[in-house]
Steps between C-alpha positions, in 0.01 A plus 500: 500500500774744579679415168186570313480839665848580373709414810829323444513184709822380664489148638746393779511196728366575845810347674723738300310801665569354841869410448622769259253788475784735395565290195128490413473876522823555304399265214153656489639847468728386216229298325259784522759745374439724797867459601658290219832466681353392835585125448863589468515595864449136602809332637408169359213344306631153495210385716243307307310318781447553871752230577770718334479765766761358727797688644828370363664582839275395775257276307185669631226624282541841335245774458534848342282787618733771365800563293753373765312183619700264278871564430756368249828457683834375367642252742805269437469551134141434454188722501249418787149611514436572871285690751626856572599398853703207362666735261608711797638195675703397186623862469608502877680166464696626198610831642 
């Protein structure tokens, strides 16, 4: 009905809204052309399913509510996707 009224419809899985609302909003803003570059602010978009949202450092589930919620960190020659607090711990250990 909304599409028939001229509204653009954006479908997203409900779990994605709970786990990574920042990504949902960023991708919507890019797809709708309101902020075409918004998706480029995402640290990583390698996550395809809810099971992929796991911290490479502590092994606990990840969620992203803002730009800093998930961090890419170089550690021992590899890029880890971690919580912001795990990124701080890794940074403290290396300095």
